[in-house]
KOLSE-47407 format. One record per residue: residue in three letters; x negated, y, z negated of N, C-alpha, C in turn. Coordinates in nm, 3 decimals. Layout:
BEGIN
{'Ala'; {X; Y; Z}; {X; Y; Z}; {X; Y; Z}};
...
***
This chain:
BEGIN
{'Met'; {-3.382; 3.481; 3.402}; {-3.236; 3.466; 3.411}; {-3.229; 3.337; 3.388}};
{'Ser'; {-3.347; 3.225; 3.473}; {-3.303; 3.062; 3.499}; {-3.331; 3.030; 3.401}};
{'Val'; {-3.414; 3.078; 3.354}; {-3.404; 3.029; 3.140}; {-3.312; 3.044; 3.062}};
{'Cys'; {-3.219; 3.140; 3.055}; {-3.121; 3.128; 2.991}; {-2.978; 3.066; 3.040}};
{'Asn'; {-3.012; 3.056; 3.172}; {-2.939; 2.959; 3.234}; {-2.956; 2.799; 3.184}};
{'Asn'; {-3.106; 2.779; 3.172}; {-3.165; 2.649; 3.140}; {-3.106; 2.601; 3.000}};
{'Arg'; {-3.094; 2.716; 2.905}; {-3.035; 2.695; 2.732}; {-2.922; 2.673; 2.771}};
{'Phe'; {-2.827; 2.752; 2.837}; {-2.653; 2.745; 2.834}; {-2.650; 2.640; 2.871}};
{'Thr'; {-2.689; 2.548; 2.994}; {-2.667; 2.430; 3.042}; {-2.726; 2.324; 2.958}};
{'Thr'; {-2.813; 2.361; 2.828}; {-2.857; 2.218; 2.759}; {-2.763; 2.242; 2.682}};
{'Ala'; {-2.739; 2.326; 2.599}; {-2.590; 2.397; 2.551}; {-2.492; 2.315; 2.553}};
{'Leu'; {-2.428; 2.337; 2.647}; {-2.330; 2.289; 2.735}; {-2.344; 2.073; 2.720}};
{'Gln'; {-2.452; 2.068; 2.736}; {-2.416; 1.973; 2.772}; {-2.396; 1.867; 2.604}};
{'Arg'; {-2.521; 1.899; 2.554}; {-2.495; 1.869; 2.400}; {-2.375; 1.936; 2.310}};
{'Met'; {-2.294; 2.016; 2.398}; {-2.111; 2.023; 2.312}; {-2.027; 1.907; 2.423}};
{'Asn'; {-2.108; 1.853; 2.520}; {-1.979; 1.782; 2.610}; {-2.048; 1.606; 2.501}};
{'Ala'; {-2.196; 1.600; 2.479}; {-2.175; 1.477; 2.387}; {-2.161; 1.458; 2.294}};
{'Val'; {-2.108; 1.562; 2.230}; {-2.088; 1.550; 2.120}; {-1.909; 1.533; 2.111}};
{'Arg'; {-1.817; 1.598; 2.231}; {-1.675; 1.579; 2.198}; {-1.669; 1.415; 2.316}};
{'Thr'; {-1.784; 1.375; 2.345}; {-1.840; 1.196; 2.422}; {-1.792; 1.153; 2.302}};
{'Met'; {-1.888; 1.149; 2.195}; {-1.890; 1.068; 2.055}; {-1.777; 1.074; 1.993}};
{'Ile'; {-1.729; 1.198; 1.976}; {-1.557; 1.189; 1.888}; {-1.477; 1.137; 1.940}};
{'Phe'; {-1.444; 1.096; 2.063}; {-1.359; 1.091; 2.169}; {-1.354; 0.928; 2.111}};
{'Tyr'; {-1.450; 0.857; 2.128}; {-1.535; 0.756; 2.140}; {-1.460; 0.670; 2.002}};
{'Ser'; {-1.515; 0.787; 1.926}; {-1.494; 0.769; 1.749}; {-1.412; 0.721; 1.729}};
{'Lys'; {-1.283; 0.821; 1.809}; {-1.105; 0.825; 1.788}; {-1.078; 0.737; 1.835}};
{'Asn'; {-1.139; 0.654; 1.992}; {-1.118; 0.559; 2.032}; {-1.089; 0.409; 2.000}};
{'Asn'; {-1.182; 0.402; 1.928}; {-1.259; 0.269; 1.896}; {-1.187; 0.293; 1.772}};
{'Asp'; {-1.121; 0.383; 1.643}; {-1.035; 0.349; 1.525}; {-0.923; 0.318; 1.591}};
{'Met'; {-0.896; 0.354; 1.689}; {-0.725; 0.347; 1.750}; {-0.695; 0.189; 1.778}};
{'Asn'; {-0.852; 0.125; 1.804}; {-0.854; -0.023; 1.871}; {-0.862; -0.107; 1.785}};
{'Lys'; {-0.844; -0.079; 1.642}; {-0.919; -0.146; 1.533}; {-0.797; -0.210; 1.494}};
{'Ala'; {-0.744; -0.328; 1.452}; {-0.655; -0.386; 1.389}; {-0.617; -0.339; 1.255}};
{'Ile'; {-0.518; -0.359; 1.200}; {-0.531; -0.351; 1.028}; {-0.378; -0.426; 0.960}};
{'Val'; {-0.470; -0.482; 0.807}; {-0.354; -0.588; 0.797}; {-0.291; -0.550; 0.738}};
{'Ser'; {-0.138; -0.619; 0.727}; {0.024; -0.593; 0.704}; {-0.046; -0.615; 0.548}};
{'Lys'; {0.000; -0.517; 0.468}; {0.017; -0.538; 0.338}; {0.171; -0.574; 0.249}};
{'Thr'; {0.252; -0.552; 0.375}; {0.377; -0.586; 0.335}; {0.390; -0.707; 0.311}};
{'Phe'; {0.482; -0.724; 0.174}; {0.485; -0.870; 0.098}; {0.673; -0.909; 0.035}};
{'Ser'; {0.708; -0.771; 0.030}; {0.820; -0.749; -0.006}; {0.946; -0.790; 0.034}};
{'Ala'; {1.070; -0.829; -0.072}; {1.169; -0.967; -0.047}; {1.198; -0.916; 0.054}};
{'Lys'; {1.201; -0.784; 0.149}; {1.264; -0.792; 0.276}; {1.210; -0.875; 0.403}};
{'Lys'; {1.091; -0.892; 0.371}; {0.978; -0.919; 0.450}; {0.977; -1.115; 0.443}};
{'Tyr'; {0.939; -1.150; 0.297}; {0.976; -1.297; 0.256}; {1.040; -1.284; 0.132}};
{'Lys'; {1.151; -1.383; 0.137}; {1.211; -1.398; 0.062}; {1.148; -1.507; -0.087}};
{'Asp'; {1.219; -1.500; -0.146}; {1.130; -1.563; -0.226}; {1.091; -1.686; -0.272}};
{'Ala'; {1.114; -1.788; -0.174}; {1.086; -1.882; -0.175}; {0.976; -1.934; -0.043}};
{'Asp'; {0.967; -1.808; -0.007}; {0.895; -1.785; 0.136}; {0.757; -1.765; 0.101}};
{'Leu'; {0.775; -1.665; -0.015}; {0.617; -1.553; -0.021}; {0.540; -1.681; -0.074}};
{'Pro'; {0.534; -1.807; -0.173}; {0.452; -1.816; -0.233}; {0.402; -1.914; -0.098}};
{'Val'; {0.476; -1.973; 0.044}; {0.408; -2.012; 0.126}; {0.314; -1.935; 0.181}};
{'Lys'; {0.331; -1.838; 0.237}; {0.231; -1.734; 0.275}; {0.111; -1.724; 0.180}};
{'Ala'; {0.181; -1.753; 0.074}; {0.032; -1.695; -0.004}; {-0.069; -1.806; -0.028}};
{'Arg'; {-0.021; -1.908; -0.032}; {-0.102; -2.029; -0.016}; {-0.183; -2.066; 0.125}};
{'Phe'; {-0.078; -2.038; 0.223}; {-0.176; -2.073; 0.313}; {-0.261; -1.933; 0.346}};
{'Ile'; {-0.270; -1.815; 0.259}; {-0.414; -1.702; 0.291}; {-0.471; -1.758; 0.186}};
{'Leu'; {-0.415; -1.876; 0.129}; {-0.515; -1.915; -0.036}; {-0.662; -2.025; 0.062}};
{'Glu'; {-0.573; -2.067; 0.127}; {-0.656; -2.208; 0.248}; {-0.733; -2.158; 0.316}};
{'Gln'; {-0.694; -2.054; 0.381}; {-0.732; -1.963; 0.472}; {-0.867; -1.893; 0.490}};
{'Met'; {-0.868; -1.838; 0.350}; {-0.970; -1.773; 0.335}; {-1.085; -1.837; 0.172}};
{'Thr'; {-1.068; -1.986; 0.167}; {-1.103; -2.042; 0.085}; {-1.216; -2.102; 0.168}};
{'Asn'; {-1.371; -2.042; 0.121}; {-1.522; -2.150; 0.206}; {-1.482; -2.041; 0.351}};
{'Asn'; {-1.440; -1.941; 0.386}; {-1.463; -1.848; 0.463}; {-1.582; -1.777; 0.476}};
{'Ala'; {-1.647; -1.803; 0.577}; {-1.775; -1.763; 0.609}; {-1.780; -1.610; 0.575}};
{'His'; {-1.663; -1.568; 0.663}; {-1.667; -1.437; 0.685}; {-1.630; -1.390; 0.555}};
{'Phe'; {-1.551; -1.426; 0.531}; {-1.562; -1.354; 0.361}; {-1.604; -1.407; 0.209}};
{'Pro'; {-1.764; -1.365; 0.190}; {-1.763; -1.424; 0.117}; {-1.761; -1.377; -0.025}};
{'Asp'; {-1.825; -1.423; -0.180}; {-1.801; -1.375; -0.274}; {-1.656; -1.348; -0.352}};
{'Ile'; {-1.562; -1.374; -0.289}; {-1.413; -1.407; -0.375}; {-1.386; -1.464; -0.359}};
{'Gln'; {-1.423; -1.566; -0.434}; {-1.368; -1.702; -0.495}; {-1.271; -1.679; -0.666}};
{'Glu'; {-1.351; -1.532; -0.692}; {-1.242; -1.559; -0.851}; {-1.152; -1.495; -0.811}};
{'Lys'; {-1.155; -1.389; -0.725}; {-0.954; -1.328; -0.650}; {-0.916; -1.447; -0.592}};
{'Leu'; {-0.937; -1.578; -0.583}; {-0.894; -1.641; -0.514}; {-0.819; -1.733; -0.614}};
{'Asp'; {-0.909; -1.766; -0.669}; {-0.854; -1.841; -0.826}; {-0.756; -1.735; -0.893}};
{'Glu'; {-0.812; -1.652; -0.865}; {-0.687; -1.549; -0.910}; {-0.549; -1.557; -0.873}};
{'Leu'; {-0.556; -1.555; -0.757}; {-0.484; -1.582; -0.666}; {-0.348; -1.720; -0.659}};
{'Asn'; {-0.483; -1.746; -0.664}; {-0.370; -1.934; -0.741}; {-0.309; -1.935; -0.834}};
{'Thr'; {-0.360; -1.867; -0.949}; {-0.302; -1.875; -1.077}; {-0.173; -1.808; -1.097}};
{'Lys'; {-0.139; -1.709; -0.953}; {-0.063; -1.630; -0.960}; {0.095; -1.681; -0.854}};
{'Ile'; {-0.010; -1.789; -0.777}; {0.149; -1.826; -0.732}; {0.153; -1.943; -0.762}};
{'Glu'; {0.129; -2.011; -0.868}; {0.171; -2.118; -0.995}; {0.248; -2.095; -1.054}};
{'Arg'; {0.228; -1.930; -1.147}; {0.257; -1.863; -1.186}; {0.454; -1.865; -1.172}};
{'Tyr'; {0.409; -1.764; -1.049}; {0.553; -1.738; -0.934}; {0.643; -1.844; -0.911}};
{'Lys'; {0.572; -2.002; -0.905}; {0.655; -2.146; -0.848}; {0.775; -2.144; -0.946}};
{'Thr'; {0.657; -2.152; -1.091}; {0.770; -2.190; -1.211}; {0.845; -2.097; -1.261}};
{'Ala'; {0.775; -1.988; -1.215}; {0.938; -1.887; -1.248}; {1.054; -1.897; -1.191}};
{'Leu'; {1.015; -1.945; -1.030}; {1.147; -1.927; -0.984}; {1.199; -2.078; -0.973}};
{'Ser'; {1.120; -2.162; -0.995}; {1.185; -2.235; -1.037}; {1.260; -2.278; -1.162}};
{'Asp'; {1.278; -2.194; -1.259}; {1.312; -2.145; -1.381}; {1.426; -2.106; -1.354}};
{'Ser'; {1.469; -1.991; -1.303}; {1.509; -1.883; -1.248}; {1.657; -1.917; -1.165}};
{'Ile'; {1.633; -2.071; -1.114}; {1.732; -2.055; -1.065}; {1.889; -2.113; -1.111}};
{'Glu'; {1.880; -2.131; -1.256}; {2.017; -2.135; -1.269}; {2.029; -2.012; -1.337}};
{'Gly'; {1.962; -1.916; -1.279}; {2.038; -1.778; -1.337}; {1.989; -1.727; -1.514}};
{'Gly'; {2.021; -1.619; -1.520}; {2.024; -1.551; -1.643}; {1.931; -1.485; -1.645}};
{'Arg'; {1.924; -1.344; -1.728}; {1.869; -1.207; -1.715}; {1.711; -1.257; -1.704}};
{'Leu'; {1.704; -1.292; -1.813}; {1.557; -1.353; -1.879}; {1.479; -1.366; -1.770}};
{'Thr'; {1.523; -1.502; -1.737}; {1.439; -1.569; -1.625}; {1.441; -1.498; -1.479}};
{'Thr'; {1.498; -1.460; -1.462}; {1.517; -1.381; -1.349}; {1.432; -1.278; -1.381}};
{'Ala'; {1.410; -1.192; -1.449}; {1.334; -1.085; -1.467}; {1.207; -1.130; -1.513}};
{'Ile'; {1.183; -1.244; -1.536}; {1.013; -1.307; -1.560}; {0.976; -1.356; -1.416}};
{'Lys'; {1.069; -1.378; -1.318}; {1.072; -1.454; -1.190}; {1.025; -1.289; -1.070}};
{'Gln'; {1.050; -1.197; -1.118}; {1.047; -1.050; -1.055}; {0.931; -1.036; -1.107}};
{'Glu'; {0.892; -1.019; -1.217}; {0.768; -0.946; -1.268}; {0.641; -1.101; -1.222}};
{'Cys'; {0.658; -1.194; -1.176}; {0.569; -1.273; -1.118}; {0.527; -1.257; -0.989}};
{'Arg'; {0.679; -1.191; -0.895}; {0.623; -1.144; -0.812}; {0.617; -1.046; -0.804}};
{'Arg'; {0.597; -0.932; -0.840}; {0.571; -0.840; -0.823}; {0.396; -0.829; -0.901}};
{'Lys'; {0.319; -0.922; -0.959}; {0.195; -0.919; -0.972}; {0.119; -0.982; -0.886}};
{'Leu'; {0.233; -1.124; -0.807}; {0.153; -1.187; -0.687}; {0.141; -1.090; -0.546}};
{'Glu'; {0.202; -0.958; -0.581}; {0.252; -0.925; -0.445}; {0.115; -0.796; -0.449}};
{'Asp'; {0.089; -0.754; -0.601}; {-0.025; -0.704; -0.623}; {-0.141; -0.766; -0.550}};
{'Cys'; {-0.166; -0.863; -0.592}; {-0.264; -0.947; -0.564}; {-0.331; -0.974; -0.424}};
{'Leu'; {-0.212; -0.957; -0.362}; {-0.220; -0.998; -0.186}; {-0.255; -0.882; -0.167}};
{'Gln'; {-0.214; -0.748; -0.273}; {-0.246; -0.651; -0.158}; {-0.385; -0.595; -0.150}};
{'Glu'; {-0.412; -0.679; -0.299}; {-0.601; -0.606; -0.337}; {-0.666; -0.691; -0.205}};
{'Leu'; {-0.565; -0.810; -0.197}; {-0.699; -0.957; -0.110}; {-0.735; -0.863; 0.017}};
{'Ala'; {-0.571; -0.820; 0.063}; {-0.578; -0.732; 0.235}; {-0.672; -0.640; 0.237}};
{'Thr'; {-0.679; -0.530; 0.130}; {-0.780; -0.429; 0.127}; {-0.914; -0.493; 0.146}};
{'Tyr'; {-0.956; -0.578; 0.028}; {-1.125; -0.611; 0.118}; {-1.116; -0.689; 0.247}};
{'Val'; {-0.990; -0.779; 0.289}; {-1.012; -0.806; 0.416}; {-1.008; -0.720; 0.509}};
{'Gln'; {-0.952; -0.624; 0.512}; {-0.942; -0.484; 0.599}; {-1.078; -0.388; 0.637}};
{'Leu'; {-1.130; -0.394; 0.503}; {-1.321; -0.300; 0.465}; {-1.418; -0.410; 0.517}};
{'Thr'; {-1.380; -0.529; 0.509}; {-1.519; -0.659; 0.511}; {-1.516; -0.712; 0.703}};
{'Ser'; {-1.342; -0.682; 0.721}; {-1.371; -0.735; 0.859}; {-1.387; -0.611; 0.948}};
{'Lys'; {-1.346; -0.486; 0.877}; {-1.391; -0.307; 0.991}; {-1.294; -0.358; 1.098}};
{'Gly'; {-1.199; -0.369; 1.067}; {-1.076; -0.413; 1.205}; {-1.153; -0.498; 1.245}};
{'Asp'; {-1.165; -0.627; 1.227}; {-1.206; -0.706; 1.332}; {-1.060; -0.854; 1.358}};
{'Ala'; {-0.957; -0.835; 1.464}; {-0.874; -0.833; 1.469}; {-0.906; -1.009; 1.447}};
{'Val'; {-1.014; -1.099; 1.488}; {-1.040; -1.199; 1.524}; {-1.081; -1.229; 1.346}};
{'Leu'; {-1.161; -1.181; 1.270}; {-1.125; -1.243; 1.189}; {-1.028; -1.184; 1.041}};
{'Ile'; {-0.973; -1.090; 1.073}; {-0.856; -1.090; 1.010}; {-0.761; -1.143; 1.006}};
{'Ser'; {-0.750; -1.240; 1.135}; {-0.687; -1.391; 1.141}; {-0.729; -1.439; 1.112}};
{'Ser'; {-0.851; -1.506; 1.082}; {-0.912; -1.612; 0.999}; {-0.856; -1.595; 0.853}};
{'Ser'; {-0.845; -1.521; 0.764}; {-0.805; -1.485; 0.681}; {-0.651; -1.538; 0.645}};
{'Gly'; {-0.567; -1.552; 0.720}; {-0.463; -1.583; 0.706}; {-0.323; -1.495; 0.671}};
{'Phe'; {-0.393; -1.325; 0.717}; {-0.326; -1.191; 0.661}; {-0.297; -1.192; 0.838}};
{'Asp'; {-0.168; -1.120; 0.851}; {-0.090; -1.054; 0.935}; {-0.161; -0.904; 0.971}};
{'Thr'; {-0.138; -0.875; 1.111}; {-0.231; -0.762; 1.159}; {-0.115; -0.654; 1.223}};
{'His'; {-0.137; -0.528; 1.219}; {-0.120; -0.447; 1.334}; {-0.166; -0.428; 1.427}};
{'Lys'; {-0.131; -0.454; 1.546}; {-0.251; -0.472; 1.612}; {-0.341; -0.320; 1.696}};
{'Lys'; {-0.279; -0.226; 1.692}; {-0.296; -0.071; 1.669}; {-0.264; 0.034; 1.564}};
{'Ala'; {-0.389; 0.089; 1.541}; {-0.334; 0.200; 1.448}; {-0.265; 0.366; 1.493}};
{'Ala'; {-0.287; 0.335; 1.677}; {-0.228; 0.446; 1.730}; {-0.126; 0.484; 1.664}};
{'Arg'; {-0.082; 0.665; 1.694}; {0.035; 0.669; 1.685}; {0.120; 0.641; 1.629}};
{'Val'; {0.122; 0.637; 1.452}; {0.162; 0.611; 1.360}; {0.251; 0.699; 1.318}};
{'Gly'; {0.389; 0.741; 1.326}; {0.472; 0.774; 1.328}; {0.544; 0.770; 1.211}};
{'Val'; {0.663; 0.827; 1.147}; {0.760; 0.872; 1.041}; {0.743; 0.712; 1.019}};
{'Leu'; {0.717; 0.674; 0.867}; {0.706; 0.527; 0.804}; {0.843; 0.518; 0.725}};
{'Asp'; {0.803; 0.402; 0.683}; {0.917; 0.340; 0.619}; {0.991; 0.420; 0.507}};
{'Lys'; {1.111; 0.381; 0.462}; {1.163; 0.465; 0.335}; {1.111; 0.337; 0.237}};
{'Pro'; {1.048; 0.385; 0.068}; {1.028; 0.281; -0.034}; {1.139; 0.244; -0.033}};
{'Glu'; {1.095; 0.146; -0.096}; {1.245; 0.042; -0.158}; {1.187; 0.013; -0.290}};
{'Ala'; {1.258; -0.016; -0.406}; {1.271; -0.055; -0.527}; {1.184; -0.036; -0.582}};
{'Val'; {1.234; 0.108; -0.605}; {1.158; 0.227; -0.641}; {1.207; 0.227; -0.835}};
{'Arg'; {1.091; 0.180; -0.917}; {1.069; 0.129; -1.052}; {0.983; 0.196; -1.150}};
{'Ile'; {1.079; 0.239; -1.275}; {1.003; 0.301; -1.375}; {1.001; 0.256; -1.453}};
{'Ile'; {0.885; 0.269; -1.604}; {0.866; 0.136; -1.614}; {0.790; 0.276; -1.750}};
{'Leu'; {0.864; 0.292; -1.853}; {0.781; 0.382; -2.032}; {0.699; 0.312; -2.077}};
{'Glu'; {0.580; 0.387; -2.074}; {0.493; 0.415; -2.156}; {0.508; 0.370; -2.281}};
{'Pro'; {0.427; 0.352; -2.387}; {0.429; 0.312; -2.501}; {0.357; 0.446; -2.562}};
{'Met'; {0.320; 0.518; -2.489}; {0.242; 0.679; -2.503}; {0.313; 0.733; -2.476}};
{'Gln'; {0.362; 0.834; -2.570}; {0.451; 0.968; -2.531}; {0.478; 1.046; -2.459}};
{'Gly'; {0.627; 1.081; -2.370}; {0.595; 1.174; -2.255}; {0.498; 1.130; -2.148}};
{'Ser'; {0.539; 0.961; -2.072}; {0.418; 0.943; -1.980}; {0.517; 0.801; -1.908}};
{'Ala'; {0.498; 0.832; -1.796}; {0.600; 0.663; -1.714}; {0.526; 0.686; -1.577}};
{'Trp'; {0.529; 0.495; -1.552}; {0.453; 0.474; -1.476}; {0.585; 0.533; -1.352}};
{'Ile'; {0.573; 0.510; -1.241}; {0.624; 0.490; -1.112}; {0.613; 0.408; -0.999}};
{'Ser'; {0.655; 0.356; -0.953}; {0.620; 0.224; -0.843}; {0.738; 0.193; -0.753}};
{'Cys'; {0.661; 0.138; -0.605}; {0.751; 0.087; -0.533}; {0.665; -0.001; -0.474}};
{'Asn'; {0.749; -0.069; -0.357}; {0.759; -0.183; -0.264}; {0.648; -0.112; -0.194}};
{'Gly'; {0.562; -0.243; -0.149}; {0.419; -0.104; -0.055}; {0.492; -0.131; 0.073}};
{'Val'; {0.444; 0.044; 0.108}; {0.513; 0.088; 0.270}; {0.400; 0.017; 0.341}};
{'Asp'; {0.446; -0.024; 0.498}; {0.369; -0.076; 0.571}; {0.294; 0.018; 0.642}};
{'Arg'; {0.143; 0.020; 0.702}; {0.099; 0.120; 0.738}; {0.025; 0.280; 0.665}};
{'Ala'; {0.086; 0.272; 0.530}; {0.099; 0.390; 0.442}; {-0.026; 0.386; 0.372}};
{'Leu'; {-0.154; 0.529; 0.396}; {-0.216; 0.557; 0.404}; {-0.241; 0.555; 0.213}};
{'Phe'; {-0.170; 0.645; 0.228}; {-0.136; 0.675; 0.036}; {-0.007; 0.737; 0.014}};
{'Tyr'; {0.034; 0.742; -0.121}; {0.182; 0.765; -0.152}; {0.202; 0.943; -0.240}};
{'Val'; {0.323; 0.956; -0.166}; {0.340; 1.072; -0.242}; {0.442; 1.076; -0.371}};
{'Phe'; {0.452; 1.117; -0.491}; {0.522; 1.080; -0.569}; {0.572; 1.211; -0.622}};
{'Glu'; {0.682; 1.243; -0.656}; {0.713; 1.367; -0.724}; {0.847; 1.311; -0.844}};
{'Tyr'; {0.835; 1.407; -0.875}; {0.978; 1.414; -1.037}; {1.019; 1.558; -1.061}};
{'Cys'; {1.135; 1.573; -1.125}; {1.128; 1.715; -1.200}; {1.266; 1.637; -1.295}};
{'Ala'; {1.258; 1.744; -1.364}; {1.392; 1.759; -1.454}; {1.529; 1.733; -1.390}};
{'Ala'; {1.586; 1.679; -1.467}; {1.729; 1.649; -1.448}; {1.855; 1.721; -1.480}};
{'Pro'; {1.970; 1.694; -1.442}; {2.053; 1.689; -1.347}; {1.926; 1.764; -1.225}};
{'Leu'; {1.979; 1.703; -1.094}; {1.944; 1.703; -0.971}; {2.058; 1.857; -0.877}};
{'Thr'; {1.943; 1.944; -0.899}; {2.044; 2.035; -0.800}; {2.007; 2.110; -0.684}};
{'Ala'; {2.018; 2.187; -0.632}; {1.944; 2.279; -0.476}; {1.847; 2.310; -0.514}};
{'Asp'; {1.859; 2.380; -0.682}; {1.716; 2.503; -0.729}; {1.628; 2.389; -0.813}};
{'Ser'; {1.604; 2.297; -0.832}; {1.531; 2.226; -0.884}; {1.402; 2.182; -0.810}};
{'Val'; {1.281; 2.190; -0.873}; {1.126; 2.230; -0.808}; {1.067; 2.117; -0.869}};
{'Trp'; {1.074; 2.025; -0.751}; {0.949; 1.911; -0.725}; {0.810; 1.907; -0.802}};
{'Thr'; {0.763; 1.832; -0.915}; {0.622; 1.865; -0.889}; {0.565; 1.741; -0.854}};
{'Gln'; {0.446; 1.746; -0.763}; {0.396; 1.647; -0.680}; {0.272; 1.584; -0.706}};
{'Val'; {0.237; 1.445; -0.753}; {0.119; 1.433; -0.728}; {0.126; 1.267; -0.635}};
{'Thr'; {-0.016; 1.291; -0.594}; {-0.067; 1.164; -0.464}; {-0.136; 1.060; -0.497}};
{'Gly'; {-0.110; 0.968; -0.449}; {-0.240; 0.879; -0.530}; {-0.285; 0.767; -0.368}};
{'Ser'; {-0.335; 0.661; -0.367}; {-0.368; 0.552; -0.305}; {-0.296; 0.432; -0.337}};
{'Arg'; {-0.268; 0.447; -0.431}; {-0.159; 0.303; -0.477}; {-0.049; 0.296; -0.502}};
{'Arg'; {0.085; 0.207; -0.459}; {0.188; 0.234; -0.447}; {0.238; 0.274; -0.572}};
{'Lys'; {0.153; 0.277; -0.700}; {0.242; 0.329; -0.855}; {0.120; 0.422; -0.885}};
{'Met'; {0.204; 0.494; -0.990}; {0.078; 0.602; -1.063}; {0.194; 0.642; -1.165}};
{'Leu'; {0.090; 0.633; -1.221}; {0.080; 0.740; -1.389}; {0.143; 0.903; -1.394}};
{'Ile'; {0.279; 0.911; -1.460}; {0.322; 1.054; -1.456}; {0.277; 1.107; -1.623}};
{'Glu'; {0.264; 1.172; -1.651}; {0.225; 1.207; -1.811}; {0.230; 1.342; -1.846}};
{'Gly'; {0.212; 1.429; -1.936}; {0.268; 1.561; -1.950}; {0.394; 1.536; -1.955}};
{'Leu'; {0.504; 1.470; -1.950}; {0.623; 1.505; -1.943}; {0.711; 1.490; -2.094}};
{'Thr'; {0.831; 1.558; -2.105}; {0.900; 1.618; -2.213}; {0.941; 1.483; -2.309}};
{'Ser'; {0.927; 1.403; -2.399}; {1.002; 1.323; -2.473}; {1.150; 1.359; -2.536}};
{'Gly'; {1.205; 1.284; -2.499}; {1.340; 1.285; -2.473}; {1.506; 1.368; -2.316}};
{'Lys'; {1.363; 1.422; -2.241}; {1.425; 1.425; -2.161}; {1.430; 1.352; -2.062}};
{'Glu'; {1.601; 1.338; -1.951}; {1.598; 1.230; -1.837}; {1.522; 1.333; -1.730}};
{'Tyr'; {1.442; 1.273; -1.617}; {1.415; 1.298; -1.485}; {1.457; 1.234; -1.402}};
{'Cys'; {1.402; 1.298; -1.285}; {1.458; 1.220; -1.145}; {1.280; 1.191; -1.103}};
{'Phe'; {1.303; 1.079; -0.997}; {1.165; 1.044; -0.972}; {1.146; 0.993; -0.794}};
{'Arg'; {1.130; 1.009; -0.704}; {1.113; 1.005; -0.613}; {0.942; 0.963; -0.538}};
{'Val'; {0.937; 0.853; -0.436}; {0.859; 0.825; -0.397}; {0.846; 0.829; -0.235}};
{'Ala'; {0.723; 0.829; -0.140}; {0.718; 0.883; 0.006}; {0.631; 0.789; 0.060}};
{'Gly'; {0.583; 0.715; 0.096}; {0.475; 0.661; 0.170}; {0.438; 0.787; 0.268}};
{'Ala'; {0.249; 0.749; 0.264}; {0.203; 0.893; 0.422}; {0.095; 0.867; 0.450}};
{'Arg'; {0.100; 0.930; 0.584}; {-0.012; 0.902; 0.656}; {-0.048; 1.037; 0.724}};
{'Thr'; {-0.092; 1.080; 0.840}; {-0.118; 1.173; 0.887}; {-0.011; 1.259; 0.943}};
{'His'; {0.115; 1.190; 0.961}; {0.222; 1.237; 1.013}; {0.290; 1.332; 0.858}};
{'Pro'; {0.296; 1.426; 0.911}; {0.366; 1.517; 0.802}; {0.534; 1.505; 0.740}};
{'Ser'; {0.565; 1.403; 0.858}; {0.714; 1.401; 0.759}; {0.700; 1.322; 0.652}};
{'Arg'; {0.794; 1.307; 0.558}; {0.782; 1.234; 0.478}; {0.957; 1.182; 0.450}};
{'Ile'; {0.972; 1.030; 0.464}; {1.085; 0.945; 0.430}; {1.108; 0.920; 0.313}};
{'Trp'; {1.170; 0.973; 0.204}; {1.172; 0.983; 0.049}; {1.277; 0.846; -0.004}};
{'Ser'; {1.253; 0.782; -0.103}; {1.319; 0.714; -0.175}; {1.435; 0.792; -0.225}};
{'Asp'; {1.488; 0.665; -0.221}; {1.612; 0.692; -0.333}; {1.558; 0.767; -0.453}};
{'Val'; {1.625; 0.900; -0.541}; {1.619; 0.918; -0.616}; {1.639; 0.826; -0.734}};
{'Val'; {1.563; 0.787; -0.810}; {1.573; 0.687; -0.982}; {1.546; 0.772; -1.115}};
{'Lys'; {1.670; 0.851; -1.174}; {1.669; 0.898; -1.322}; {1.673; 0.800; -1.430}};
{'Ser'; {1.559; 0.823; -1.544}; {1.545; 0.756; -1.681}; {1.520; 0.903; -1.747}};
{'Tyr'; {1.577; 0.860; -1.859}; {1.484; 0.910; -2.006}; {1.329; 0.910; -2.011}};
{'Val'; {1.274; 1.004; -2.053}; {1.123; 0.954; -2.133}; {1.143; 0.978; -2.264}};
{'Ile'; {1.072; 0.880; -2.285}; {1.067; 0.855; -2.482}; {0.932; 0.916; -2.530}};
***
């Protein structure tokens, strides 16, 4: 009996040790800081975005915590200058100059988000290291509930028939994005087709040329709820 009791006690101790390790791992992850990847117009107005981007560029230049990043910083500098030029050109108005400004802003936001991902991975959630990069942080990753509604959903048609890009502004603290589409018009009987991706844009293929579709997107994490964007409709070439 004593041998059996000893084996049972040893097994129980191992189970408790594993539980402790799992709890410690989860608790440790909850204490990690998360880099903010939100650079939408809601957070940064047109004139404010290049100021923030320039601050990040200055903080990351020759930053020993983030080596081998100069090529990406050069790209960021180029996108900042192009956006500033486009912003200046758009002051007097006009569809073309406004469209160019918006496209330059989108490319600058994309570049900043890619850098934010690099900082997150390299820093391993160290708030001090993240702060030294110039990026903002969320203090804790714990208890992330329902995410924000995606804004600025765009449909860009591809030259290749039957395909289209769907994109939106970045959703704060989203781990991945859920994209859905269905044939228009949208009714109670419509069936949505769903695809997921880690980025805020997705190429949808296999659509029928000349047909109109409805598109929507939601940021997602572990929480099962989804806050969907407004539905955007577009014909497919």
